[in-house]
C-alpha positions as a Markdown table, in Angstrom:
| # | Residue | x | y | z |
|---|---|---|---|---|
| 1 | Unk | -41.5 | 5.2 | -196.1 |
| 2 | Unk | -38.7 | 2.5 | -197.7 |
| 3 | Unk | -36.7 | 4.6 | -199.3 |
| 4 | Unk | -36.5 | 4.9 | -203.6 |
| 5 | Unk | -33.1 | 3.0 | -203.9 |
| 6 | Unk | -33.2 | 0.0 | -201.8 |
| 7 | Unk | -34.5 | -3.0 | -204.3 |
| 8 | Unk | -37.4 | -5.7 | -203.0 |
| 9 | Unk | -36.4 | -8.4 | -202.5 |
| 10 | Unk | -39.4 | -11.0 | -202.9 |
| 11 | Unk | -40.0 | -14.5 | -201.7 |
| 12 | Unk | -39.9 | -17.0 | -205.1 |
| 13 | Unk | -42.8 | -19.7 | -204.1 |
| 14 | Unk | -45.3 | -16.4 | -203.7 |
| 15 | Unk | -44.1 | -12.7 | -204.3 |
| 16 | Unk | -44.0 | -11.6 | -200.9 |
| 17 | Unk | -41.7 | -8.9 | -199.6 |
| 18 | Unk | -39.3 | -10.6 | -196.9 |
| 19 | Unk | -37.1 | -7.2 | -196.8 |
| 20 | Unk | -35.1 | -5.0 | -199.1 |
| 21 | Unk | -31.4 | -4.2 | -200.6 |
| 22 | Unk | -30.6 | -1.2 | -199.2 |
| 23 | Unk | -26.7 | 0.3 | -200.7 |
| 24 | Unk | -23.8 | 0.2 | -198.6 |
| 25 | Unk | -21.0 | 0.8 | -200.8 |
| 26 | Unk | -19.5 | 0.2 | -204.1 |
| 27 | Unk | -21.3 | -3.7 | -205.1 |
| 28 | Unk | -22.2 | -3.7 | -201.9 |
| 29 | Unk | -26.2 | -3.9 | -200.7 |
| 30 | Unk | -27.5 | -5.0 | -196.8 |
| 31 | Unk | -30.5 | -6.9 | -196.6 |
| 32 | Unk | -32.1 | -5.0 | -195.0 |
| 33 | Unk | -35.9 | -6.3 | -192.9 |
| 34 | Unk | -39.4 | -4.9 | -194.5 |
| 35 | Unk | -39.1 | -2.2 | -192.0 |
| 36 | Unk | -35.6 | -1.4 | -192.2 |
| 37 | Unk | -33.6 | -3.1 | -189.5 |
| 38 | Unk | -30.9 | -4.9 | -191.0 |
| 39 | Unk | -30.8 | -8.5 | -191.5 |
| 40 | Unk | -27.2 | -8.2 | -192.2 |
| 41 | Unk | -23.7 | -7.9 | -192.9 |
| 42 | Unk | -23.5 | -6.0 | -196.5 |
| 43 | Unk | -22.7 | -8.1 | -199.4 |
| 44 | Unk | -22.7 | -8.3 | -202.6 |
| 45 | Unk | -26.2 | -8.1 | -204.3 |
| 46 | Unk | -26.5 | -12.4 | -204.6 |
| 47 | Unk | -25.2 | -12.8 | -200.7 |
| 48 | Unk | -27.5 | -10.1 | -199.2 |
| 49 | Unk | -30.8 | -11.7 | -201.0 |
| 50 | Unk | -29.4 | -15.3 | -199.8 |
| 51 | Unk | -29.0 | -13.2 | -196.1 |
| 52 | Unk | -33.0 | -12.8 | -196.4 |
| 53 | Unk | -34.2 | -16.3 | -198.4 |
| 54 | Unk | -31.9 | -18.4 | -195.3 |
| 55 | Unk | -34.5 | -15.6 | -192.9 |
| 56 | Unk | -37.7 | -15.8 | -194.3 |
| 57 | Unk | -40.3 | -14.2 | -192.2 |
| 58 | Unk | -38.7 | -15.5 | -188.8 |
| 59 | Unk | -38.3 | -12.1 | -187.8 |
| 60 | Unk | -42.2 | -11.9 | -187.1 |
| 61 | Unk | -41.8 | -14.6 | -184.7 |
| 62 | Unk | -39.1 | -12.7 | -182.5 |
| 63 | Unk | -39.5 | -11.1 | -179.7 |
| 64 | Unk | -38.7 | -7.5 | -180.5 |
| 65 | Unk | -37.6 | -4.4 | -177.7 |
| 66 | Unk | -38.8 | -0.9 | -178.4 |
| 67 | Unk | -37.4 | 1.9 | -177.4 |
| 68 | Unk | -41.0 | 4.5 | -175.8 |
| 69 | Unk | -40.5 | 8.3 | -174.9 |
| 70 | Unk | -40.4 | 8.9 | -170.8 |
| 71 | Unk | -39.5 | 4.6 | -170.1 |
| 72 | Unk | -35.7 | 4.5 | -169.4 |
| 73 | Unk | -36.0 | 0.1 | -169.8 |
| 74 | Unk | -37.6 | -1.1 | -173.9 |
| 75 | Unk | -40.9 | -2.7 | -174.1 |
| 76 | Unk | -41.0 | -6.3 | -174.9 |
| 77 | Unk | -43.2 | -6.6 | -178.4 |
| 78 | Unk | -44.3 | -8.8 | -181.2 |
| 79 | Unk | -44.3 | -7.5 | -184.4 |
| 80 | Unk | -47.9 | -8.0 | -185.7 |
| 81 | Unk | -48.3 | -6.3 | -189.3 |
| 82 | Unk | -45.6 | -5.0 | -191.6 |
| 83 | Unk | -46.5 | -2.4 | -194.5 |
| 84 | Unk | -44.8 | 0.1 | -196.9 |
| 85 | Unk | -45.6 | 3.1 | -194.4 |
| 86 | Unk | -46.3 | 1.7 | -191.3 |
| 87 | Unk | -46.2 | -0.9 | -188.5 |
| 88 | Unk | -48.0 | -2.9 | -185.8 |
| 89 | Unk | -46.2 | -4.1 | -183.2 |
| 90 | Unk | -48.0 | -5.2 | -179.4 |
| 91 | Unk | -46.8 | -5.0 | -176.4 |
| 92 | Unk | -46.4 | -8.1 | -175.0 |
| 93 | Unk | -43.9 | -7.4 | -171.8 |
| 94 | Unk | -45.4 | -8.1 | -168.9 |
| 95 | Unk | -43.7 | -5.9 | -166.4 |
| 96 | Unk | -45.4 | -3.1 | -168.4 |
| 97 | Unk | -48.0 | -1.5 | -166.7 |
| 98 | Unk | -48.9 | 1.8 | -168.9 |
| 99 | Unk | -50.3 | -0.4 | -171.5 |
| 100 | Unk | -52.0 | -3.6 | -171.2 |
| 101 | Unk | -51.1 | -6.6 | -173.3 |
| 102 | Unk | -51.4 | -7.1 | -176.6 |
| 103 | Unk | -51.7 | -2.8 | -176.6 |
| 104 | Unk | -50.3 | -2.0 | -180.2 |
| 105 | Unk | -47.5 | 0.3 | -181.3 |
| 106 | Unk | -48.4 | 2.1 | -184.2 |
| 107 | Unk | -44.9 | 3.0 | -185.7 |
| 108 | Unk | -43.4 | 4.5 | -189.4 |
| 109 | Unk | -41.4 | 2.4 | -191.4 |
| 110 | Unk | -38.1 | 2.3 | -192.0 |
| 111 | Unk | -38.0 | 1.8 | -188.1 |
| 112 | Unk | -34.1 | 1.2 | -187.3 |
| 113 | Unk | -34.1 | 3.5 | -184.1 |
| 114 | Unk | -36.6 | 2.4 | -181.8 |
| 115 | Unk | -37.2 | -1.5 | -182.3 |
| 116 | Unk | -34.5 | -4.2 | -181.6 |
| 117 | Unk | -33.9 | -7.5 | -181.5 |
| 118 | Unk | -34.3 | -8.7 | -178.0 |
């Protein structure tokens, strides 16, 4: 669940949530993806909003690495869906034989610990 003190930032054209502004200290906010991963460095509110506007929803096309219990190497995944409480990522790792390509993992939001950019 997204913390109550995170401010949603929406795209002006259609109201789509591009991310959140998380408190980061006196007068600063950290721009966060919709699933709780930092999208940039802390800045004033306008600066944090500018980072989210510039990035848009491009994170959906990027490969990500997912840490799995009992596995030393992370698995490459693609984001399928992000909601306020959970997200779905699909296996895109040809070397991960324990699950078929496209296998969906469901993660809680925010998910700052097991998921990172590839």
